[in-house]
C-alpha positions as CSV (number, residue, x, y, z in Angstrom):
1,M,-16.1,13.1,10.2
2,S,-18.6,11.7,7.9
3,P,-22.7,11.8,9.4
4,T,-23.1,8.4,8.2
5,S,-20.9,6.8,10.4
6,A,-23.2,5.0,12.2
7,P,-26.3,4.2,9.6
8,T,-29.5,2.9,10.8
9,A,-31.5,2.7,7.5
10,A,-31.3,0.1,4.5
11,Y,-29.9,1.2,1.3
12,T,-32.0,0.9,-1.9
13,A,-29.9,0.9,-5.0
14,D,-28.9,-0.5,-8.0
15,L,-25.1,-0.7,-7.7
16,V,-23.1,-1.3,-11.5
17,V,-19.6,-2.1,-11.3
18,F,-17.7,-1.6,-14.6
19,G,-14.7,-4.0,-13.9
20,G,-17.0,-6.0,-11.9
21,T,-15.0,-9.4,-12.2
22,G,-11.5,-7.6,-11.5
23,D,-9.2,-8.0,-8.7
24,L,-10.6,-4.9,-7.0
25,S,-13.8,-6.0,-7.1
26,M,-13.1,-9.7,-5.9
27,R,-10.7,-8.5,-3.1
28,K,-12.2,-5.3,-1.8
29,L,-15.9,-4.2,-3.0
30,L,-17.6,-7.7,-2.5
31,P,-16.3,-8.6,0.4
32,A,-17.3,-4.8,1.7
33,L,-20.8,-4.9,0.3
34,Y,-21.4,-8.6,2.1
35,H,-20.7,-7.1,5.3
36,S,-22.7,-4.5,4.4
37,D,-25.6,-6.8,3.5
38,V,-25.1,-8.6,7.0
39,E,-25.3,-5.8,9.0
40,G,-28.6,-5.0,7.3
41,R,-27.4,-1.8,5.2
42,L,-28.8,-3.3,2.0
43,S,-32.4,-3.3,1.6
44,P,-33.8,-6.6,-0.2
45,E,-34.4,-4.7,-3.1
46,T,-30.7,-3.5,-3.8
47,R,-28.9,-5.4,-6.4
48,I,-25.4,-6.0,-7.4
49,I,-24.4,-5.8,-11.2
50,A,-20.9,-6.5,-12.5
51,M,-20.1,-5.1,-15.8
52,S,-17.1,-6.9,-17.8
53,R,-15.8,-8.4,-21.2
54,G,-16.0,-11.7,-20.0
55,G,-19.1,-13.0,-21.3
56,L,-20.5,-14.6,-18.1
57,T,-24.2,-15.3,-17.2
58,D,-25.4,-14.6,-13.7
59,E,-24.8,-18.1,-12.7
60,D,-21.4,-18.1,-14.2
61,F,-20.6,-15.0,-12.1
62,R,-22.2,-16.3,-8.9
63,G,-20.2,-19.4,-9.4
64,K,-17.0,-16.8,-9.3
65,V,-17.6,-15.0,-6.4
66,D,-18.5,-18.2,-4.3
67,A,-15.3,-19.6,-5.4
68,E,-13.1,-16.6,-4.9
69,V,-14.5,-14.4,-2.3
70,R,-16.3,-16.8,0.3
71,D,-13.3,-18.0,1.9
72,Q,-12.3,-14.0,2.5
73,V,-15.5,-13.7,4.6
74,P,-17.0,-15.5,7.5
75,A,-20.0,-16.4,5.3
76,D,-23.0,-17.5,7.4
77,P,-24.8,-20.0,4.7
78,G,-28.2,-18.3,4.4
79,A,-26.7,-14.6,4.4
80,W,-24.3,-15.9,1.7
81,Q,-27.1,-17.3,-0.7
82,R,-28.9,-13.9,0.0
83,F,-25.7,-12.2,-1.2
84,L,-25.5,-14.5,-4.0
85,G,-28.7,-13.8,-5.3
86,R,-28.4,-10.3,-5.3
87,L,-25.6,-10.5,-7.8
88,H,-26.2,-10.1,-11.7
89,H,-23.4,-9.7,-14.8
90,V,-23.8,-7.9,-18.1
91,S,-20.9,-8.2,-20.9
92,V,-20.5,-4.8,-22.3
93,D,-18.0,-3.7,-25.1
94,V,-17.5,0.2,-23.7
95,G,-16.5,2.7,-26.5
96,G,-17.5,0.0,-29.3
97,E,-19.8,-0.5,-32.1
98,N,-21.8,-3.5,-30.3
99,R,-24.7,-2.0,-28.1
100,S,-26.2,-5.2,-27.1
101,G,-24.4,-5.0,-23.5
102,W,-25.9,-1.9,-22.9
103,S,-29.4,-2.6,-24.3
104,A,-29.0,-5.8,-21.7
105,L,-28.3,-3.0,-19.0
106,T,-31.2,-0.9,-19.8
107,A,-33.4,-3.7,-20.0
108,L,-32.0,-4.7,-16.5
109,L,-32.1,-1.3,-15.1
110,G,-35.5,-0.5,-16.8
111,G,-38.5,-0.1,-14.8
112,H,-36.5,1.3,-11.5
113,E,-36.0,5.0,-12.2
114,Q,-36.7,6.4,-9.5
115,R,-34.2,4.0,-7.2
116,D,-30.6,5.4,-6.6
117,R,-28.0,4.5,-9.3
118,V,-24.6,4.0,-8.3
119,F,-22.1,3.3,-11.3
120,Y,-18.7,2.0,-9.8
121,L,-15.8,2.5,-12.2
122,A,-13.1,0.0,-10.7
123,S,-11.3,0.4,-14.4
124,P,-8.2,2.4,-15.5
125,P,-8.9,6.0,-15.7
126,M,-8.7,6.0,-19.6
127,T,-12.1,4.2,-19.6
128,F,-13.8,6.8,-17.3
129,G,-15.1,9.0,-19.8
130,P,-16.0,6.5,-22.7
131,F,-17.9,5.0,-20.1
132,C,-19.8,7.9,-19.1
133,R,-20.7,8.9,-22.8
134,D,-21.5,5.3,-23.3
135,L,-24.2,5.8,-20.2
136,D,-25.6,8.5,-21.3
137,K,-26.1,7.4,-25.0
138,A,-27.9,4.2,-23.3
139,G,-30.1,6.9,-21.1
140,L,-29.1,5.6,-18.1
141,V,-28.2,8.5,-16.3
142,T,-30.9,9.6,-13.8
143,P,-31.0,12.6,-11.5
144,R,-30.4,10.0,-8.8
145,S,-27.2,8.4,-10.4
146,R,-23.7,8.9,-8.8
147,V,-20.8,7.4,-10.4
148,V,-17.7,6.5,-8.4
149,L,-13.9,7.3,-10.0
150,E,-11.1,4.9,-8.7
151,K,-7.5,6.5,-8.2
152,P,-5.2,7.4,-9.8
153,L,-7.0,10.1,-11.7
154,G,-5.0,10.8,-14.6
155,R,-1.1,10.8,-14.8
156,D,-0.8,14.4,-14.3
157,G,-2.7,17.9,-13.8
158,A,-3.4,18.4,-17.4
159,S,-4.9,14.5,-18.0
160,A,-6.8,14.5,-14.6
161,Q,-8.9,18.1,-16.1
162,R,-9.6,16.0,-19.1
163,I,-11.0,13.2,-17.2
164,N,-13.1,15.8,-14.8
165,E,-14.4,17.4,-17.9
166,E,-15.6,14.4,-19.6
167,V,-17.0,13.1,-16.7
168,G,-18.3,16.3,-15.8
169,A,-20.4,16.7,-19.1
170,I,-22.7,13.9,-18.1
171,F,-22.6,14.2,-14.3
172,D,-23.0,16.8,-12.1
173,E,-19.8,17.3,-9.3
174,A,-22.5,16.7,-6.6
175,Q,-23.0,12.7,-8.3
176,I,-19.1,12.5,-9.0
177,F,-17.4,10.5,-5.8
178,R,-13.4,10.5,-6.1
179,I,-12.5,7.6,-3.9
180,D,-9.5,7.3,-1.8
181,H,-9.8,4.4,0.3
182,Y,-7.2,5.5,3.1
183,L,-10.1,8.1,3.9
184,G,-12.1,5.2,4.9
185,K,-9.6,3.7,7.7
186,E,-10.6,4.2,11.5
187,T,-7.6,6.0,12.5
188,V,-8.1,8.8,9.9
189,Q,-11.4,9.3,11.0
190,N,-10.2,9.2,14.8
191,L,-7.5,11.6,13.8
192,L,-10.7,14.5,13.3
193,V,-12.2,12.9,16.7
194,L,-8.7,13.3,18.5
195,R,-8.5,16.7,17.2
196,F,-11.8,18.6,17.3
197,A,-13.4,16.4,20.5
198,N,-10.6,16.6,23.0
199,A,-9.7,19.9,24.4
200,F,-6.0,18.8,25.7
201,L,-4.3,18.3,22.0
202,E,-5.6,21.4,19.7
203,P,-3.8,23.9,21.5
204,I,-0.6,22.4,20.8
205,W,-1.2,21.2,17.3
206,N,0.7,24.1,15.9
207,S,4.5,25.0,15.0
208,L,5.1,26.0,18.7
209,W,4.8,22.5,20.1
210,I,5.3,20.4,16.8
211,D,8.4,19.8,15.6
212,H,7.5,17.8,12.5
213,V,5.3,15.6,11.2
214,Q,6.0,12.2,9.1
215,I,3.7,10.3,7.0
216,T,4.6,6.8,5.5
217,A,3.0,4.1,3.7
218,A,5.5,1.1,3.7
219,E,5.0,-2.3,1.6
220,T,6.9,-5.6,2.4
221,V,5.8,-6.7,-1.4
222,G,6.9,-5.8,-4.5
223,T,5.5,-5.6,-7.9
224,P,5.3,-9.2,-9.5
225,G,3.1,-9.1,-12.6
226,R,2.4,-5.5,-12.2
227,R,5.5,-4.2,-13.8
228,G,3.1,-2.6,-17.0
229,Y,0.9,-0.4,-14.7
230,Y,3.8,0.5,-12.4
231,D,6.2,1.7,-15.5
232,Q,3.2,4.1,-16.2
233,A,2.2,5.2,-12.5
234,G,5.3,4.8,-9.9
235,A,5.4,5.5,-6.4
236,L,4.6,9.4,-6.6
237,R,1.8,8.9,-8.9
238,D,0.4,5.6,-7.0
239,M,0.7,6.7,-3.7
240,V,1.7,10.2,-2.9
241,Q,-0.6,12.4,-5.2
242,N,-3.8,10.6,-3.6
243,H,-2.7,8.6,-0.3
244,L,-0.3,10.7,1.6
245,L,-1.5,14.1,0.5
246,Q,-4.9,13.2,2.1
247,L,-3.2,12.1,4.9
248,L,-1.2,15.0,5.0
249,C,-4.6,17.3,4.9
250,M,-6.2,15.3,7.5
251,T,-3.4,15.7,10.0
252,A,-2.7,19.6,9.0
253,M,-6.5,21.3,8.1
254,E,-7.7,23.9,10.0
255,P,-10.8,22.9,12.4
256,P,-14.0,23.1,10.3
257,A,-16.8,25.6,11.3
258,R,-19.4,22.4,10.9
259,N,-19.0,18.7,10.6
260,D,-20.9,18.7,7.3
261,R,-20.3,17.6,3.7
262,E,-18.8,20.5,2.6
263,A,-16.9,22.2,5.6
264,I,-14.2,19.3,5.9
265,R,-13.5,19.6,2.2
266,D,-13.1,23.2,2.1
267,E,-10.5,23.1,4.7
268,K,-8.6,20.0,2.8
269,V,-8.3,22.3,-0.3
270,K,-6.8,25.1,1.7
271,V,-4.0,23.0,3.1
272,L,-3.1,21.7,-0.6
273,Q,-2.8,25.5,-1.7
274,A,-0.6,26.4,1.2
275,L,1.8,23.6,0.5
276,R,5.0,25.5,-0.5
277,P,5.9,24.7,-4.2
278,I,9.1,22.1,-4.7
279,T,10.5,23.3,-8.1
280,G,13.7,23.6,-10.3
281,T,17.0,22.9,-8.2
282,E,15.0,22.1,-5.1
283,V,13.5,18.7,-6.4
284,D,17.1,17.4,-6.2
285,R,17.1,19.2,-2.2
286,F,13.8,18.2,-1.2
287,T,12.7,14.9,-3.0
288,V,14.2,11.2,-3.0
289,R,13.7,8.6,-5.5
290,G,14.6,5.0,-5.6
291,Q,14.1,1.4,-7.2
292,Y,14.9,-1.6,-5.2
293,T,17.1,-4.3,-6.2
294,E,17.8,-7.6,-5.6
295,A,19.0,-9.1,-2.3
296,D,18.7,-12.0,0.3
297,G,16.4,-13.7,-2.4
298,M,14.2,-11.3,-3.5
299,P,14.1,-10.0,-7.1
300,G,15.0,-6.5,-7.9
301,Y,11.9,-4.7,-9.9
302,L,13.6,-5.1,-13.2
303,D,13.4,-8.7,-12.6
304,E,10.0,-9.4,-10.8
305,P,8.4,-12.7,-11.9
306,G,5.2,-12.6,-14.1
307,S,6.4,-9.3,-15.5
308,T,7.1,-8.1,-18.9
309,A,10.7,-7.2,-19.9
310,P,12.3,-4.2,-18.7
311,T,12.3,-1.3,-20.7
312,E,13.7,2.4,-20.0
313,A,10.7,3.2,-18.5
314,S,11.0,0.6,-16.3
315,R,15.1,1.8,-15.5
316,R,13.3,5.0,-14.7
317,V,10.6,4.6,-12.5
318,E,10.7,5.1,-9.0
319,T,9.2,2.3,-6.4
320,F,10.2,4.5,-3.3
321,T,9.9,8.1,-2.9
322,A,10.6,10.6,0.0
323,I,9.8,14.2,0.1
324,R,10.1,17.3,2.6
325,A,6.8,19.1,2.5
326,E,5.9,22.5,4.0
327,V,2.5,23.8,4.5
328,K,3.0,27.6,4.5
329,N,0.4,29.3,6.9
330,W,0.4,30.3,10.7
331,R,0.0,26.9,12.2
332,W,2.3,25.0,10.4
333,A,5.3,27.6,9.1
334,G,8.6,26.1,9.6
335,V,7.3,22.5,10.5
336,P,8.6,19.8,7.9
337,F,6.0,17.1,6.7
338,Y,8.0,14.0,5.4
339,L,6.2,12.0,3.1
340,R,7.4,8.6,2.5
341,T,6.0,5.2,0.9
342,G,7.8,2.4,-1.1
343,K,8.0,-1.1,-2.2
344,R,10.0,-4.3,-0.8
345,L,10.4,-2.4,2.6
346,P,11.2,-4.7,6.0
347,R,8.0,-3.6,7.4
348,R,4.5,-3.1,6.3
349,A,3.3,0.1,7.8
350,S,1.0,3.3,7.2
351,E,1.2,5.9,9.8
352,I,1.1,9.1,11.1
353,V,4.0,10.0,13.6
354,V,3.5,13.7,15.1
355,Q,6.8,14.4,16.7
356,F,6.6,17.2,19.5
357,K,9.6,19.6,20.6
358,D,11.7,18.8,23.4
359,V,10.8,20.2,26.9
360,P,12.5,23.7,27.0
361,H,14.6,22.4,30.0
362,S,15.1,19.1,30.9
363,I,16.4,18.2,34.9
364,F,16.4,14.5,33.7
365,P,18.7,12.9,31.6
366,G,18.2,10.7,28.8
367,G,14.7,12.3,28.1
368,S,13.0,12.2,24.5
369,P,10.5,14.4,22.9
370,N,6.8,13.0,23.3
371,R,5.3,12.0,19.8
372,L,2.2,10.8,18.9
373,V,1.6,7.7,16.5
374,L,-1.7,7.0,14.2
375,R,-1.3,3.6,12.9
376,L,-3.5,2.9,9.8
377,Q,-2.1,-0.7,9.3
378,P,-1.6,-3.3,9.8
379,E,-3.3,-2.7,13.1
380,E,-5.2,0.1,13.6
381,G,-4.7,2.3,16.6
382,I,-3.3,5.6,18.4
383,E,-0.3,5.5,20.7
384,L,1.1,8.5,22.7
385,H,4.8,8.3,23.8
386,I,5.6,9.7,27.1
387,M,8.6,9.8,29.5
388,A,8.2,7.9,32.5
389,K,10.3,6.9,35.4
390,E,11.7,3.2,35.3
391,P,11.0,1.6,38.7
392,G,13.9,1.6,40.9
393,A,15.4,2.7,44.1
394,G,18.6,4.5,42.5
395,E,19.0,7.7,40.3
396,V,16.0,8.5,38.1
397,A,15.9,6.8,34.9
398,L,13.7,8.0,32.0
399,K,11.8,5.4,29.3
400,P,9.3,6.2,26.7
401,V,6.1,4.2,26.8
402,P,3.2,4.5,25.1
403,L,-0.5,5.2,25.8
404,S,-1.6,2.4,23.5
405,L,-5.2,2.5,22.1
406,S,-5.8,-0.3,19.8
407,F,-9.3,-0.2,17.9
408,G,-9.5,-4.1,17.7
409,K,-8.6,-4.5,21.5
410,T,-11.0,-1.4,22.6
411,F,-13.7,-2.0,21.0
412,T,-15.9,-5.0,20.8
413,A,-17.6,-4.0,17.2
414,R,-15.9,-5.1,14.2
415,V,-13.7,-2.8,12.6
416,P,-15.1,-2.2,8.7
417,E,-12.8,-2.2,6.3
418,A,-12.5,1.5,4.4
419,Y,-14.5,0.2,1.4
420,E,-17.1,-1.1,3.2
421,R,-17.1,2.5,4.9
422,L,-17.0,4.4,1.6
423,L,-19.6,2.4,-0.3
424,T,-21.8,2.7,2.6
425,D,-21.3,6.7,2.4
426,V,-21.9,6.5,-1.7
427,L,-25.1,4.4,-0.9
428,A,-26.3,7.6,1.6
429,G,-25.2,10.1,-1.2
430,N,-22.8,11.7,1.4
431,P,-19.3,13.1,-0.1
432,T,-17.5,14.2,2.8
433,L,-14.5,11.4,2.6
434,F,-14.2,11.9,-1.3
435,M,-12.5,14.4,-3.2
436,R,-13.4,17.2,-5.2
437,R,-12.4,18.3,-8.6
438,D,-10.7,21.4,-7.0
439,E,-8.9,18.9,-4.6
440,V,-7.5,17.0,-7.4
441,A,-6.8,19.8,-9.4
442,A,-4.7,21.3,-6.3
443,A,-2.9,18.0,-5.6
444,W,-1.8,17.4,-8.9
445,Q,-0.6,21.1,-9.2
446,W,1.9,20.6,-6.7
447,I,3.1,17.2,-8.1
448,D,3.5,18.2,-11.5
449,P,6.8,20.2,-11.0
450,I,8.0,17.3,-9.3
451,L,7.1,14.7,-12.1
452,A,8.5,17.0,-14.7
453,S,12.0,17.7,-12.9
454,W,12.5,13.8,-12.5
455,E,11.6,13.1,-16.0
456,S,13.7,16.1,-17.7
457,S,16.7,14.5,-15.1
458,A,19.6,12.1,-16.7
459,E,19.7,10.3,-13.1
460,L,18.2,7.2,-12.5
461,P,16.4,6.6,-9.2
462,E,18.8,5.7,-6.4
463,P,19.0,1.8,-6.1
464,Y,18.4,0.1,-2.5
465,P,18.4,-3.3,-1.6
466,A,15.0,-5.4,-1.1
467,G,14.0,-5.8,2.6
468,S,16.2,-2.9,3.1
469,T,14.8,0.6,4.9
470,G,15.3,2.3,1.1
471,P,17.9,4.4,-0.4
472,A,20.8,6.6,1.6
473,G,19.3,9.9,0.1
474,A,15.8,9.3,2.5
475,H,17.8,9.0,5.7
476,E,20.1,12.1,4.6
477,L,16.7,13.8,3.8
478,L,16.3,14.0,7.9
479,A,19.6,14.0,8.7
480,R,20.3,17.5,7.6
481,S,18.4,18.6,10.2
482,G,19.1,16.0,12.9
483,R,16.3,14.0,12.6
484,V,15.4,10.2,11.8
485,W,12.8,8.2,10.9
486,H,10.3,6.9,13.1
487,E,11.4,3.3,13.3
488,E,15.1,4.4,13.7
489,D,14.8,6.2,16.4
490,Q,12.9,3.3,18.1
491,A,15.5,0.8,17.1
């Protein structure tokens, strides 16, 4: 867990957001920075500078933020005006001949070379290299600069390597923060505390006691207006290569020797390197891909409103995937990890379900194995499902009941959004919850053979009705070994 979980100091920095007028900035970054301001984590000198092609003045940008962001946060009038006063806008042409925008940014940052500079690239990955080169040409990269790269980092291992080389030519590895907002969620950080700060759990956190693990990121929404992006990404690139593999690493990692900046990342890389490759005919056996179709008034992927006309790539892209993964080491040998993500599913949920093995010999009928459920969204919390006796004077009847910890109900403090926590760590220069270059490479090395097999296959993704639990193949993936997905077992 990051050493900066309870920061006491206010950070002074110039935070420059490329893509600062875009959706990510308006929905996530600026609300997170406002909360940081209210809670005293930003010094009075800290500035937030948005970069875009919008041609906005500072006042134009402040008006846009006031109109689009204010209703998302419980804005105190005084604090809100103070926050708006931090905001600036610079129009730039990344990779272009017009250098006027860079001159304006140089003038704005001039005189503050000893201040921390954070360059947040909330933009497509193909812009990362050109942006960093333009920063270097403008003389804006200082020893106290950092750069934040949003996912997805490339489309495959080769493109990710090119991006890392381009950015690495300008910034040292210690200055590069590859962000995955799932690692900023309280439940993920509490997973480490649950495992490594409580004596009862770690001795049974292995193949002797655990039957399997399910990691799910399910969404009820589709992709209206986003098919151009999703045709190029798909669920495997968009969610599995980063979010779900990161959750797998946090679940399966060995106890680090220290709670420091590199020890945790070292252990995560070891998990990725221990993943059993899925290649050749095993791709068909251990992976499932699907695409949602029209049902109950909800449009199919190919018919989403606000999107361009479907192409051959549209017909081949997966909006759902499920994978049976294995970590080949002493702790986890023989324990399957089921990864699942999809659009237009019946419930919105991100969770990790650790299914323990059944008792060796049950003297009571009707029992079921224990399970630990870590909920990342919509409401963060932890549940330990145990067997209990139902009240009554007759025969003993068992019922699974949850011992529940809801962060929102248990703790009086406001639960911060993931981006708020991660931005605080960037300002503090703490890379613990960010991906290292070798970690990105190891993730793509496991993903690339699956992508290559899918792209060379003549088969299209398996259709599933919008609002359903996904394609039949996803249920068969578990049924082969007598298992079911968590929500089906609770029905």
